[in-house]
DOLUMDO-805442 format. One record per residue (C-alpha): residue in one letter; x, y, z. Coordinates in steps of 0.25 Angstrom, whole numbers, padded with zeros to 4 digits, always signed. Each point is the difference from the previous one (the first is absolute). Example, Ala and Ser with C-alpha at 12.3 -4.5 7.8 and 13.67 -1.06 7.14 Angstrom:
2
A+0049-0018+0031;S+0006+0014-0002;
END
This chain:
251
M-0036+0139+0157;N+0007-0013-0001;L+0006+0003-0014;I+0009-0011-0010;T+0008+0005-0010;F+0006-0008-0012;N+0007+0012-0006;P+0008+0007+0011;F+0005+0011-0009;R-0014+0005-0003;T-0003+0000+0015;I+0012+0007+0006;G-0005+0008+0011;I-0014-0005+0003;P-0001-0004+0014;G-0006-0013+0005;I+0005-0008-0011;D+0007-0014-0002;Y+0007-0006-0012;V-0001-0013-0006;K+0007-0004-0013;P-0009-0004-0011;E+0006-0013-0002;N-0003-0003+0015;M-0015+0002-0001;F-0003-0014+0002;K+0010-0001+0012;E-0005+0011+0006;Q-0015-0002-0002;S-0003+0001+0016;R+0006+0014+0000;I-0008+0004-0012;E-0013-0005+0005;Q+0001+0009+0012;A+0003+0012-0008;D-0011+0010-0002;L+0006+0005-0014;C+0010-0006-0009;L+0008+0011-0008;F+0006-0001-0014;P-0001-0015-0002;E+0006-0005-0014;N-0011-0003-0010;W+0002-0016+0002;Q-0004+0003+0014;V-0013+0007-0001;N-0010-0011-0003;S+0006-0009+0012;L-0001+0013+0009;V-0014+0004-0004;Y-0007-0013-0004;G+0007-0010+0009;L+0004+0008+0013;K-0012+0011-0003;K+0011+0010+0003;R-0001+0015-0003;I+0010+0005-0007;F+0006+0014-0006;P+0002+0004-0012;S-0015-0005-0002;I-0001-0014-0008;E-0006+0009-0012;S+0013+0008+0000;I+0009-0012+0000;H-0007-0009-0010;L-0003+0012-0009;G+0014+0007+0000;Y+0007-0014-0002;N-0006-0002-0014;K-0002+0011-0011;I-0010-0009-0007;E-0010-0001+0012;M+0004+0015+0003;T-0005+0005-0013;R-0012-0009+0000;A-0004+0006+0014;M+0002+0014-0005;W-0009-0003-0013;T-0011-0002+0010;V+0001+0012+0009;C+0007+0011-0009;P+0000-0005-0016;D+0002+0015-0005;H+0012+0001+0009;V+0008-0011-0006;P+0009+0002-0012;Y-0006-0009-0012;T+0006-0015+0004;V-0002-0014-0006;I+0004-0013+0008;L+0002-0012-0010;G+0006-0014-0001;S+0012+0000-0008;S-0004-0004-0014;P+0003+0003-0015;K-0013+0005-0001;T+0000+0008+0012;I+0014+0005-0003;Q-0006+0004-0013;D-0012+0007+0006;V+0008+0008+0009;L+0008+0005-0012;E-0012+0004-0007;T-0006+0006+0011;F+0011+0009+0007;P+0008+0012-0007;F+0014+0000+0003;P+0006+0002+0010;F-0009-0007+0011;V+0003-0006+0014;A+0002-0015+0002;K+0001-0005+0015;T+0005-0013+0007;T-0013-0002+0010;R+0009-0001+0013;S+0010+0011+0001;S+0003+0013+0007;M+0009+0012+0001;G-0001+0002-0015;R+0005-0014-0003;G-0006-0008-0010;V-0006+0011-0008;F+0003+0002-0015;L-0002+0011-0009;I-0003-0008-0014;Q+0005+0009-0011;N-0002-0010-0012;E-0004-0015-0004;V+0013-0005+0004;D-0001+0005+0015;F-0014-0006+0001;H+0004-0013-0006;A+0012-0001+0011;Y-0009+0004+0011;A-0011-0011-0004;T+0011-0011-0002;N+0002+0002+0015;H-0013+0002+0006;D-0011-0010+0000;V-0010+0011+0003;L+0000+0013-0008;Y-0004+0012+0008;V+0001+0011-0010;Q-0004+0015+0003;E-0002+0013-0008;Y+0013+0009+0003;I-0005+0014+0006;E+0012+0008-0002;S+0005+0009+0011;H+0013+0004+0007;R-0006-0001+0014;D-0010-0008+0008;L-0006-0001+0013;R+0003-0009+0012;L-0011+0001+0010;C+0002-0008+0013;L-0012-0005+0007;I-0001-0005+0014;G-0013-0003+0006;N-0009+0008-0007;K+0007+0012-0003;V+0012+0004-0009;V+0011+0004+0009;N+0012+0003-0009;S-0001+0004-0014;Y+0011+0005-0011;W+0002+0001-0014;R+0011-0009-0007;E+0007+0007-0011;S+0010-0005-0010;S+0005+0003-0015;G-0003-0014-0004;F-0011-0011+0000;K+0000-0005+0015;N-0002+0010+0010;N+0002-0009+0012;V+0009+0005+0011;A+0007-0014+0000;Q+0003+0003-0015;G+0006+0014+0001;G-0013+0009+0001;V+0001+0012+0009;M-0010+0003+0011;T-0008+0014+0001;F-0011+0003+0011;T-0007+0011-0006;D-0013+0003-0007;I-0006-0013+0003;P-0014-0001-0007;Q-0012-0002+0010;A-0006-0008-0011;A+0009-0009+0000;I+0000-0003+0015;T-0015-0001+0000;L+0000-0010-0011;V+0010-0010+0006;E-0006+0002+0014;E-0014-0005-0006;V+0005-0011-0008;A+0008-0005+0013;S-0014+0001+0008;R-0007-0008-0011;L+0011-0010-0001;S+0003-0001+0016;L+0014+0005-0002;D+0008+0005+0012;H+0015+0000-0003;V+0003+0003-0015;G+0008+0009-0008;F-0008+0004-0012;D+0007+0005-0014;V-0008+0010-0008;I+0002+0007-0012;E-0008+0013-0006;R-0005+0001-0014;N-0007+0012-0004;G-0007+0002+0014;Q-0002-0014+0002;Y+0007-0010+0010;Y+0003-0014-0003;I+0004-0010+0010;L+0012-0008-0006;E+0001-0010+0012;F+0002-0001+0014;N+0010-0006+0010;T-0003-0006+0014;L+0015+0002+0003;F+0003+0013-0004;G+0014+0007+0002;N+0001+0011+0011;Q+0009+0009-0007;G-0011+0011+0000;F-0002-0002+0015;L+0015+0002+0002;A+0002+0010-0008;Q-0011+0009+0008;G+0005-0005+0014;I-0014-0008+0002;R+0000-0013+0007;V-0008-0010-0008;E-0001-0010+0012;D-0007+0012+0008;F-0012+0000-0010;I+0000-0015+0000;F-0002-0001+0016;D-0011+0011+0000;H-0007-0007-0010;L+0002-0014+0007;K-0005+0007+0012;S-0013+0002-0005;L-0003-0014-0006;
END
């Protein structure tokens, strides 16, 4: 199998792979055209690779496009698992929509930047002053109900299976490991794994890290990220590239 990667750090240890810097994509087009599969392209490369060069890519185009933007991600989840998405509104920012949000959501609630990861761009809105400060800096209001919990789940899916899962626990608002959350690996609920595998199948996702929270026995998908962290794999001595390579061989 002739493989091209645009992200060598994500593909260390995979045999038969060649590296092309993303910024050199058009200079190296002849090499890319000979590849069987192109791995980890950046978002701006995807349309040229898939529609222009007719290349197969990994992660899937759905994983990259939906994982890039919380708006499109949420709309996609509304179509396939609406009962497992926290109550969310997506609105253009205006005096009327700001007022509508303040009249609809009790404090505290969550507001997000539509393109962010590792817990950045996520705000716990405690009062009107907080929300006006958020709205001033955002053309689009992404507002979500706050589900209070000291922990959430990170479920990492490669191919069509969850291959690594763990709780992220903290005493504060954000449970992300990048924000100081602590990982624990026991008592992972099968219902949450089944949920994200079904959602991934319906959306054709093949390399994503789901963030899931539980409330009263119901599991809610907060978001998913295509370029999820490998901390959970490293902590358990698992080589993520082995799962990637096994999946690539099945394509």
